[in-house]
ROKE-576219 format. One record per atom (N, C-alpha, C, O): residue number from 0; residue in three letters; atom name; x, z, y. Coordinates in Angstrom, 1 decimal, decimal comma, always signed. Layout:
// ROKE-576219
+-----+---------+-------+--------+--------+--------+
: num : residuo : atomo :     px :     pz :     py :
+-----+---------+-------+--------+--------+--------+
: NUM :     ALA :    CA :      X :      Z :      Y :
...
+-----+---------+-------+--------+--------+--------+
***
This chain:
// ROKE-576219
+-----+---------+-------+--------+--------+--------+
: num : residuo : atomo :     px :     pz :     py :
+-----+---------+-------+--------+--------+--------+
:   0 :     LYS :     N :   -6,4 :   -5,9 :   +5,1 :
:   0 :     LYS :    CA :   -5,5 :   -5,1 :   +6,0 :
:   0 :     LYS :     C :   -6,2 :   -3,6 :   +5,8 :
:   0 :     LYS :     O :   -5,6 :   -2,7 :   +6,4 :
:   1 :     GLU :     N :   -7,2 :   -3,3 :   +5,2 :
:   1 :     GLU :    CA :   -7,7 :   -2,1 :   +4,9 :
:   1 :     GLU :     C :   -6,9 :   -1,4 :   +3,4 :
:   1 :     GLU :     O :   -6,4 :   -0,3 :   +3,3 :
:   2 :     ALA :     N :   -6,9 :   -2,0 :   +2,8 :
:   2 :     ALA :    CA :   -6,3 :   -2,6 :   +1,2 :
:   2 :     ALA :     C :   -4,9 :   -1,8 :   +1,9 :
:   2 :     ALA :     O :   -4,8 :   -0,6 :   +1,9 :
:   3 :     TRP :     N :   -4,2 :   -2,3 :   +2,3 :
:   3 :     TRP :    CA :   -3,3 :   -2,2 :   +2,3 :
:   3 :     TRP :     C :   -2,9 :   -0,9 :   +3,3 :
:   3 :     TRP :     O :   -1,7 :   -0,5 :   +3,1 :
:   4 :     LYS :     N :   -3,4 :   -0,1 :   +4,2 :
:   4 :     LYS :    CA :   -3,7 :   +1,2 :   +4,5 :
:   4 :     LYS :     C :   -3,9 :   +2,0 :   +3,6 :
:   4 :     LYS :     O :   -3,3 :   +3,1 :   +3,7 :
:   5 :     ALA :     N :   -4,5 :   +1,8 :   +2,7 :
:   5 :     ALA :    CA :   -4,9 :   +2,5 :   +1,7 :
:   5 :     ALA :     C :   -3,9 :   +3,1 :   +0,6 :
:   5 :     ALA :     O :   -3,9 :   +4,3 :   +0,2 :
:   6 :     ILE :     N :   -2,9 :   +1,8 :   +0,1 :
:   6 :     ILE :    CA :   -2,3 :   +2,0 :   -0,6 :
:   6 :     ILE :     C :   -0,6 :   +2,2 :   -0,2 :
:   6 :     ILE :     O :   +0,2 :   +2,5 :   -1,1 :
:   7 :     LYS :     N :   -0,3 :   +2,0 :   +1,0 :
:   7 :     LYS :    CA :   +0,8 :   +1,9 :   +1,2 :
:   7 :     LYS :     C :   +1,5 :   +3,3 :   +1,6 :
:   7 :     LYS :     O :   +2,7 :   +3,4 :   +1,7 :
:   8 :     PRO :     N :   +0,8 :   +4,4 :   +1,8 :
:   8 :     PRO :    CA :   +1,2 :   +5,6 :   +1,8 :
:   8 :     PRO :     C :   +1,1 :   +6,3 :   +0,2 :
:   8 :     PRO :     O :   +1,9 :   +7,2 :   -0,1 :
:   9 :     ASP :     N :   +0,3 :   +5,8 :   -0,6 :
:   9 :     ASP :    CA :   +0,4 :   +6,2 :   -1,8 :
:   9 :     ASP :     C :   +1,8 :   +5,7 :   -2,7 :
:   9 :     ASP :     O :   +2,3 :   +6,4 :   -3,5 :
:  10 :     TYR :     N :   +2,4 :   +4,6 :   -2,5 :
:  10 :     TYR :    CA :   +3,5 :   +3,9 :   -2,4 :
:  10 :     TYR :     C :   +4,5 :   +4,7 :   -2,2 :
:  10 :     TYR :     O :   +5,5 :   +5,0 :   -2,8 :
:  11 :     LEU :     N :   +4,0 :   +5,1 :   -1,0 :
:  11 :     LEU :    CA :   +5,8 :   +5,5 :   -0,5 :
:  11 :     LEU :     C :   +5,3 :   +7,1 :   -1,3 :
:  11 :     LEU :     O :   +6,3 :   +7,7 :   -1,7 :
:  12 :     ALA :     N :   +4,7 :   +7,4 :   -1,4 :
:  12 :     ALA :    CA :   +4,6 :   +8,7 :   -1,6 :
:  12 :     ALA :     C :   +5,0 :   +9,1 :   -3,5 :
:  12 :     ALA :     O :   +5,2 :  +10,2 :   -4,0 :
:  13 :     ALA :     N :   +5,0 :   +7,8 :   -4,0 :
:  13 :     ALA :    CA :   +5,2 :   +7,8 :   -5,1 :
:  13 :     ALA :     C :   +6,8 :   +7,7 :   -5,2 :
:  13 :     ALA :     O :   +7,6 :   +8,5 :   -5,6 :
:  14 :     TRP :     N :   +7,1 :   +6,6 :   -4,6 :
:  14 :     TRP :    CA :   +8,8 :   +6,6 :   -4,5 :
:  14 :     TRP :     C :   +9,4 :   +7,7 :   -4,2 :
:  14 :     TRP :     O :  +10,5 :   +7,8 :   -4,8 :
:  15 :     SER :     N :   +8,9 :   +8,6 :   -3,4 :
:  15 :     SER :    CA :   +9,6 :   +9,8 :   -2,8 :
:  15 :     SER :     C :   +9,6 :  +10,9 :   -4,1 :
:  15 :     SER :     O :  +10,5 :  +11,8 :   -4,5 :
:  16 :     LEU :     N :   +8,6 :  +10,7 :   -4,6 :
:  16 :     LEU :    CA :   +8,4 :  +11,3 :   -5,9 :
:  16 :     LEU :     C :   +9,6 :  +11,2 :   -7,0 :
:  16 :     LEU :     O :  +10,2 :  +12,2 :   -7,4 :
:  17 :     ILE :     N :   +9,7 :   +9,9 :   -7,3 :
:  17 :     ILE :    CA :  +10,7 :   +9,3 :   -8,7 :
:  17 :     ILE :     C :  +12,0 :   +9,5 :   -7,6 :
:  17 :     ILE :     O :  +13,0 :   +9,5 :   -8,3 :
:  18 :     TRP :     N :  +12,2 :   +9,7 :   -7,0 :
:  18 :     TRP :    CA :  +13,4 :   +9,8 :   -6,0 :
:  18 :     TRP :     C :  +14,1 :  +11,3 :   -6,0 :
:  18 :     TRP :     O :  +15,3 :  +11,6 :   -6,2 :
:  19 :     ALA :     N :  +13,0 :  +12,0 :   -5,8 :
:  19 :     ALA :    CA :  +13,2 :  +13,0 :   -5,6 :
:  19 :     ALA :     C :  +13,3 :  +13,6 :   -7,3 :
:  19 :     ALA :     O :  +13,8 :  +14,7 :   -7,4 :
:  20 :     PHE :     N :  +12,8 :  +13,0 :   -8,3 :
:  20 :     PHE :    CA :  +12,8 :  +13,4 :   -9,6 :
:  20 :     PHE :     C :  +14,3 :  +13,0 :  -10,1 :
:  20 :     PHE :     O :  +15,0 :  +13,9 :  -10,6 :
:  21 :     PHE :     N :  +14,7 :  +12,0 :  -10,0 :
:  21 :     PHE :    CA :  +15,7 :  +11,6 :  -10,4 :
:  21 :     PHE :     C :  +16,9 :  +12,0 :   -9,8 :
:  21 :     PHE :     O :  +17,9 :  +12,0 :  -10,5 :
:  22 :     ILE :     N :  +17,0 :  +12,5 :   -8,5 :
:  22 :     ILE :    CA :  +18,5 :  +13,3 :   -7,9 :
:  22 :     ILE :     C :  +18,3 :  +14,5 :   -8,8 :
:  22 :     ILE :     O :  +19,1 :  +15,1 :   -9,5 :
:  23 :     LEU :     N :  +16,9 :  +14,7 :   -8,6 :
:  23 :     LEU :    CA :  +17,4 :  +16,6 :   -9,6 :
:  23 :     LEU :     C :  +17,6 :  +16,4 :  -10,7 :
:  23 :     LEU :     O :  +18,3 :  +17,2 :  -11,2 :
:  24 :     VAL :     N :  +17,3 :  +15,2 :  -11,5 :
:  24 :     VAL :    CA :  +18,2 :  +15,1 :  -12,9 :
:  24 :     VAL :     C :  +19,7 :  +15,1 :  -12,9 :
:  24 :     VAL :     O :  +20,6 :  +15,7 :  -13,4 :
:  25 :     PHE :     N :  +19,6 :  +13,8 :  -11,9 :
:  25 :     PHE :    CA :  +21,1 :  +13,6 :  -11,6 :
:  25 :     PHE :     C :  +21,7 :  +14,8 :  -11,4 :
:  25 :     PHE :     O :  +22,7 :  +14,9 :  -12,2 :
:  26 :     ASN :     N :  +21,5 :  +16,0 :  -10,4 :
:  26 :     ASN :    CA :  +22,1 :  +17,0 :  -10,3 :
:  26 :     ASN :     C :  +22,5 :  +17,9 :  -11,4 :
:  26 :     ASN :     O :  +23,6 :  +18,3 :  -11,6 :
:  27 :     PHE :     N :  +21,5 :  +18,2 :  -12,1 :
:  27 :     PHE :    CA :  +21,1 :  +18,9 :  -13,5 :
:  27 :     PHE :     C :  +22,2 :  +18,1 :  -14,3 :
:  27 :     PHE :     O :  +22,9 :  +19,0 :  -14,8 :
:  28 :     VAL :     N :  +22,5 :  +17,1 :  -14,5 :
:  28 :     VAL :    CA :  +23,3 :  +16,2 :  -15,4 :
:  28 :     VAL :     C :  +24,6 :  +16,8 :  -15,0 :
:  28 :     VAL :     O :  +25,0 :  +17,7 :  -15,8 :
:  29 :     LEU :     N :  +25,4 :  +16,6 :  -14,0 :
:  29 :     LEU :    CA :  +26,7 :  +16,8 :  -13,1 :
:  29 :     LEU :     C :  +27,0 :  +18,3 :  -13,3 :
:  29 :     LEU :     O :  +28,2 :  +18,4 :  -13,7 :
:  30 :     LEU :     N :  +26,3 :  +19,4 :  -13,2 :
:  30 :     LEU :    CA :  +26,2 :  +20,7 :  -13,4 :
:  30 :     LEU :     C :  +26,5 :  +21,1 :  -14,8 :
:  30 :     LEU :     O :  +27,4 :  +21,9 :  -15,0 :
:  31 :     GLU :     N :  +25,5 :  +20,3 :  -16,2 :
:  31 :     GLU :    CA :  +25,6 :  +20,8 :  -17,1 :
:  31 :     GLU :     C :  +27,2 :  +20,2 :  -17,6 :
:  31 :     GLU :     O :  +27,8 :  +20,9 :  -18,4 :
:  32 :     THR :     N :  +27,9 :  +19,1 :  -17,1 :
:  32 :     THR :    CA :  +28,9 :  +18,4 :  -17,6 :
:  32 :     THR :     C :  +30,3 :  +19,4 :  -16,8 :
:  32 :     THR :     O :  +31,5 :  +19,1 :  -17,0 :
+-----+---------+-------+--------+--------+--------+
***
């Protein structure tokens, strides 16, 4: 259970970073075309 408590915040932070980057690139592509 301790391992999950340590991993979960990092997992959520990683996914939020990936989504932020994906949305940023997607918006850039839309603006360019």
